[in-house]
N, C-alpha and C positions, 0 to 999 in steps of 0.2 A: 214733884209738883211745884213746891214753892221756889226750888231754886229755879225753876225755867219762866215762872211768873214775874220772879226777879229780875230776869235777864231780858225777859220782854218790857219790861218799866224802863229799867235802863236804855234799850233799844229806842224805847219812844221819847226819852229824856234827850237823847241826843239828834232825834231826827225834829223835834219842838225846838233846839237851838239851832240846827242848819236854817229849818225854814223863819225863824225870828232874825237870822243875820240875812237872809236875803230878803224878807221885808223891810227891813233896815236900810238894806242898801237900793233897794226899788223904789220907797217913800222918801227918799232924803227930802226933796225939797216940798213935800205936802204937809201942812199944817193939820189937818182934819184926820190924818190916818191913824188910826189906834192898832194896827195889824201887831205892830211891832210888842206894844204893852201886852194886847191877848195872848201873844206866843209866849211872854214872861209868866202870864199866871198859869197858863197851861203847863209852864216847865216849873212853875213852884207845886202847882197840885200835885203832880207827877212824884216830885222829889218828897213833899210829904206821904205818898200814898208807899214809895220806894222805904222812907224810915219804918212807916208802919209795918210793912210785911218784913223788914231785919229784926224788927224789934219783936214780933209775932214769931219768927222762925227761932229767935235766941230764948226766947220763954218756952216754948215748946220743946224746945231741944232739936228740932229739925234741923237747925243749923249750931254749928259746934265751934269753940275755939280750941284746935290742935295743933299749936305750934309746936314746934321741934325743940324749941330753947327753955 
C-alpha cells in the first residue's frame, strides 16, 4: 500500500513538472501570469509529502534497506 502511494506521488511530481514547463513556454511574454509559480508550489508540496511517506515507511519498517554489499 505504501509503495503504491509513493509511486503515485512520484508520478504526480512528474506531471506537475511537465505542466509547469508547458506553462513556462506558453506564458513567456505575459507579466501577470503566475501559473509556473503555482506549479512549483505544487511540486514542492508533493516532494514534502514524498519525504514524509518515505520517512514513515522507514520508521515503521515497511520500507527497508536490503542492499547486497
